[in-house]
N, C-alpha and C positions, 0 to 999 in steps of 0.2 A: 504493500500500500504506500501511496505517496503522502506528502505532507497534507494535513487537513486544510483545505481551502487554498492551497498554494496556487499562484503566488500572492494573491491578495489575502483572502481568508482571515485567519486569526491574527495576521500581522498588519491589518489595516491601521493606518495612522489616523488620529483624531485629536482635536484640541481639548475636548471635554471628557472628563471622567464620568463614567456611568454610575449607576447605583452600586453601593458597596455590599458585598455579600460575605458570608463565611465568618460569622461572629462566634468566637470560641467562648465557652463559659468562663467567667473570670471573677473580678472583684465585686461584682454586683450580686453574686449568688449567696446563698445562706452560709456556704463554707467560709467566705471571707468576712462576713459580718461578725463583729465582736472580737475578731482577731484581725483587725483591719490591715495591719502590715506586720506580721510576726518577724519579718526580716529586718525591720528598721533598727533594731537594737543589736543586730548581729554584725560581726565583722566580715568583710568580704576579702576573699583571696583575689589575686590578679584576674582569675577566671570568673570570679563572681560566686564561687561556691560559699556556702554559709558556714560560719564558725559558731562557737558556743554550743547551744543545744542543737543547732543544725550543722554539726561537724561533717567533715568530708566522708567519714565512714558511714554516716546515716543518710547520705544523699541518695535519693531514689528509693528509700526503704519502703515507701508506701506504694511503689509501682509494681504491679503484677502483670506478667505477660498475658495478653488477651488470649482467649481460646479462639484461635483464628477460624477453626472449622464452624464455629457458631456465630461468627460475625457476618453482618450483611455488608460486604465490601463492594465498593463501586468497581465496575469493570475498568480495566486499564488497557491502553494501547502502548506498545513499546517500540515497534519496528517501523521506522519512517524512511528508511534509506532506499533510494532507487539509484542503482549504480549508473553513472553517466557513461555513454557509449565509449568515450575516449579512455575511461578508467577500465572498463571491461575488456578493451582491446589491448591493454598493456601486457606485454609478454612476461613470463616468469624471469627471464634474463634482465629485463628493465627493472622489475621490482627488486630483484637481488642486488642490482647495481645501486639502486637508491638506498637500500638498507645498509650496504657496505659503506657507501660514501658518507652516511650519517651515523655510523657506528651503532646501528639499531638492530635489535633482535626481537622477533615475534614468536611467542610460544602460545600453546593453547589448542583448542579444538578447531578442526577444519569447518568451513573454509577460512583461511587466513585473510584478513582485510587487505585490499590493494590500496596503495596511496592515492590521494587526490592532490593534484599539483596546482590547482587554482581554486578561487572561491566559487566560480561557476560550476566546477565539478562536484562541489559538496552538495548541491541541491538545496542549500539554505534558502529560505524565503528572501525575496528581493530586499526587504527592509533591513535584514541582517547584513546582506552583502553590501548594501549601500553604506551602512554604518562602518563596516570594516574598511572600506575605501576612504571614508571621511577621516578615519583614524590613521590614514597614511600607511596602512599595511599593504604591501605589494602582493604577497602570497602567503599561504599558511606556513607556520613554522614546521620543522620536521616532525615534532610530536603531534601537531594538529593534523598533518597529512594522513597519519594512520589513526589517530585518536578519534577524529570526527566521524569517519565511516563506522568505526567500532561502536561508539556510543549511540549514534543515530540508528544502528541496527538493533538496539535493545539488548545488546550483549553486556554481561558483566565484564569489567575491565580493571586490570592492575597496571598502573603506569609507574615506572621507575625512571625518574628524570630529575636533573638538577634544577635549581632555581633559575628563573629567567628563560625557561624553555617555551613559554606560552601555554602552560598547562591550565591556567585559570580559565581562559577562553576555551580551552580544550574540553572542559567539563561544563562550563556555563551555557554555551550556545546550544548544544544538544539538549541541555536541561530546559531551556526556554521553549524549544520545539516540543519537547515531551509535555511540559505543563500546558501548552496551548491546546494540545490534542485531547486532554482528559475532560471528563464531565465537570461542569462548574461546581465550585465549592458551595455547599449549603451552610446555613447558620449552624455554628458550633463545630465546624470541621476545621482541622488544622491544614498545614501546607501540603503541596504536592511534591515540591522539590526541596530537599533538605541538604545543606552543605555544612559539614562540621569542620571547624578550624581550631587549632590549639590556642591561639591568642586573640585578644581583642583587636590588635593592630591588623592581623591578617584577615579577620572577619570583616572589619571595616573596609579594607582594600577590596575584598571580593565583592562586597555590596556596591562599592563605588564603580567597579567594572560592570556589574550587572545593571546598574541604573543607566549607564551610557547606552544600553541597548533597549531597556524597557520603557524609558521616557518617550511618550508620544506614540507608543505601540499599543494596540488593543487586542483583546481576545475575541473580536468579532469573527463570526463564521457564517458562511452562507447556509449551513445546515442548522445553525442555532441563532436566529436573528435576535433573540433576547439578550445575547451577549454583545450586541452592537454598542460601540463606544464604552465598553467596559475595559478599563486599563489593567495591565499587570500590576500586582501589588507585591512589594518586597519588604520583608521585615529582617531586622538584624538584632540579635540579642547577645550580650556579652557582659562581663562583670566590670566593676569599677565605677558604675554610674547607677543612679536610682532606677528601680524596676518599673515604676508606674508608667513612664512613657513607652517603654518596650511592651508592657502588658497591653496598652491601648492598641498598639500596632497589631498584636496578635489577636485581640478581640475583634478588630475591624476585618480580620481575614487577610491572608497573604498566600499567594500561589508559591512564592519563593521565600524560604527562610534560611538565613545564614546564622550560625550559632556557635558559641563555645560550649563545651560539654557541661560544665558546672551550672551556668546560668540557664541552659535549656532544661536540665533536670529540675532545677528550682521551679520553673514554670509548669513542668509536667506534674511534679509533686503537688503543686497547689491547684491543679486542675485548670490552669489558665488556657492551655491548649492541649492537643493530643496529636499523635502521629499516624492515625489510622488511614489517612488519605495519602501519606507519603508513598510514592511509587518510584522515586528516583532519588537515591541517597549517595552523597559524595563524602568520602573521608579524606580530607586534604592534609598533607604533611603528617602522614600516619606514623612515621618514625619519631617525629617530635612529640606526637601525642603520647607515645609509649614512654619516651624519655621523661616526660612531665608527669607520669603516673596516672594518665587518664584511662587506662585500659578498663577498669571496672565501670566507669561512667559510659564509655563507648559501648560496652557490651549491654549495659542497661538500656541505652537509647535504642540500639538495634533490636532489642527484645520488644520494643513498642512499635516496630515497623513491620508491615505485612510481609510474609515470606516470599511472595512473588514479585517483590520490588526489583528494580534494576540498581546494581551497586557498582560504584566506581571508587577505587582506592588508589590514592596517589602518594608517593613517598620518594624521598631523595635517595634513600638507602634501602637495603633488603635484609634487615636483621631477623633473627628467629621470631621475635615477638610479632613483627609485621607479617611474616610468613604465616604464623598461626591465625591471625585475624583474616588474612586473605583466604586461606583454605576453608575457614568456617563461614565467611559471609559472602564470598563470590561463588556463585553456583551455576548461573545460566550461560552456557556456551562461552566459557571464560576465555578472554584474550589477555595475555601478559605481554606488555610492550616495555622494552628496556632500551634506554638511550645511554650509550657509554657503559661504563662499569657499574656494578651494583654497589660499590663502595663510594664514599664521598670523593668528588673530584672537582677541580676548578673549572670555571668557564673559560674555554679557549678564546673567546672573544675579548677577554680582559687582558690587556698588557700589564704585566706585573713588573714593578720597579722597586728594588730594595736599596735603601741607603743605610749603611752602618754608621751610626753617630754616637757621640758621647752625650751624657745627660746635659752638659752645658752648651752643646750645639743644637739641641733639639728644637727649641722655640725659634731660634734664628733661622734654621733650615725650613721650618714650616712657613714662616712669614715670607721667606724668599720664594718658596714654591707658589704660595697664594698670590703674591704680587707679580711674579714674573711669568707664571705658566697657566694659571687657571682663572685669571681675572674674567669676570662676567659669565662664568660657566657654573652650572649646578655642581656643588661639591659636598660630599658627605664625609665628615671627619669622625673617626671613632676614637674614643678615650676609654681608659680602663675604669675610671671611677666617676661618680656623679660630681664630686667636688672639683676634680680636674676639668670636667666638662664645663662647669659653670665658670671657673676661673679663666679658662682659655677663651670662652665666649666673651667675657668682659674685656679681655685683652684685645681681641679682634675688633670688637665694636669701638673700643677706644681709638683704634687705628682706622676708623671709618669704613670697616668692612661690614657688609650686611650679613650678620650671623645671628643664629638662634640656637638654643640648646634644648635637647629633649632627653629625659631619662625617667626612671620609675618613680621619683619623688614628686613629679609634677602631676597636678590634677588632670583627669582625662579631658576636661574641656580645654585646658590650656594646651595639652598635647595635640588635640584636634586642630586648634587654631594655628599652632606652629607648623604642622604638616600641611595645612591648607595654604599658608603663606609660602612655604617652600615649593609646593607644586605650582602655584601661580607665578613664582619668580619674584615675589616681593622680598624674599630673602634668598641669597645665593649660596650661603654656607650653612649647613646644618651639622651641629655637633651632637653626637649621640653615644650613649653607652650601648652595650649589647642588647638592650631591650628593643632596639630598632634593627638588629642585624638580620632577623628573619621576619617575614610577614610585611615588610615594607617594600612596596612595588611602585616605584616612581620611575617612569620610563626614561626620562631624559637626564639622568644623573651621569655626568661625563667623567667625574673623578671621584674615587674613594681614597681617602688618606687614613692610614693607620698611624695615629700619633703615638700610640702604644701598640706594639705587636702583641696580639693576645697570647694567652698562656697555652693554648692548645690549637692544633692545626684545623680542627673542625670549625672553630670560631673564625679563624683566618679565612677559610674558604667561604663561609657564609657572609662575612663582611665584604670581601672583594666582589662577591656575587651581586651586590646592590647596583653595580654598573654593568654595562655590556648585556643588557637584558633584551629579550625579544629579537635577537639577531643583530642588535646594534653593537658598535665597538665602544670600549671604555678603557680607562687607565686606573690602576690601583698603585698608589705610592705608599710604601710602608717604611717607617723609620725604625730600624732595628737598633735599639739602645744597648750599647755594649761597653760598660766601664770596667768590668772585671769578669773573670771566668766564673761560670756556674754551669752545672750539669744541665739545668733546665734550658738555658740559653743555647747550649750546644745542640741539644735534642731538637729544639725548635728551629734552629738554623738549618740543620740537616733535613728536617721535614719540609721546610719551605723550598729548599733546593729540589727535593723530590717532586713537589707539587709543580714547580716551574718546568722541570724537565718533562713531566707527564703531559704537558700541553705544548711541548716543543719550544720552550723558552729557556734561555741560558742564564743561570743564576750568576750574580757578580762574584768575582774572585774572592773578595774579602769575606763575603758570607760563606762561601765554600770553605774557606780557611777556618772559620769559627766552627763549622760543623764537621770538619775532618776528624777521623779517629785519632786519638792521642796514644802514643806509645806509653805503656805502663812505666811509672817512675821506678828506678832501682832503689832498693832499700840501702841505707847506709851500713857499711861494715863496722 
């Protein structure tokens, strides 16, 4: 079957929003009266999970897996992909050459998806294709060329790819097509598409991308004229901010929900929404979810989603914990797509430059780089501590550089404002601690500067991956502070050299010298 109502159909544009449907039971019902806001006096973690009597161990304790055989579930449609003639005519040799050129591997059940090389070949509705061109994308990224046909076919998918590969649109756009094809939400029903993200920053980024495609688009269909002028609704729930506004979004109904695990379980526990209509679920950055200890919450959330859903799991690495989730949750004609190695690796589009400096040279070298090389271009500077981040920001502003700082001590509203200013270009330099090293997706960052080289190679790779995204080129400059010998510095120097060589870049001689093996010292006689 083709797309419902393509090319006009569910993607008709319209200035007015139609009647809102899909009100989930919430704070107006008996359950919430008398206990108006039991969370107001509780402490929130970064993810929004409750502390005190609502501790993390008790999260979701009231949730029971529905007896799906007894539920009256809405029918779902999952396969919308019609292979373009030029895709169907591609030979096995051409497909193999594409996979080899992009270091890609496809595993899973036959038939294996063939790549699409243009937006026209995807079969996306015209409105989506037009928006992609407006965003100045010339063609799909490598991961999208395989990921879009897979997801549009209704197949469960495991994607192993590094940051900046285009995976967000890889799962969002098929999700929009999926949501448009399902029966309308009725009052009290939850979302159709659910995207789980480990951090609020990443959740907000995903919603931002989603809104670029849903604004001005409607769910109108020639087969269902009642949906005319009814616009897509998107909700985003995460911790660190009051719940009331997010609860209102859920009560008003939303076809698309982006959420962090803790805050979503809070709302499920309180009966604000439910997941019985979810038929397309995405687990983004699954490896980080596991690192942050969210496996119990993720499992609890999946227990609330119908078994015949479509599942997409995305991860930068392929550790045992993620493999376990994938084998349990991905069931329907599974396709596993891997770009590059399954372990963490640097983005080859990022030119890495390492300067070995002493502590008293550090600030002088940074100022020289900012004034001589990166003037007028978006630059992200990473610092090890919040205090250093703020101090350095004050120094740069004193020197008339447009800089702002973001870290975990700042209120969420202030962080949102700072990121907004950085995106718009009102500020050219953003200083950040590692709170921003993942989940931050700003396409036009030209330079990343490590004012402090991080203590582990994973953080280094994630930091430099904030530039060179979506096929663009970027530069990462790292100041390797070396005043005296330490085993940790030697190890880090050696690992950075390995990372540079893995993407065909030559490390500087002074860094190689620091990381070189040392002969054991002879004991005195």
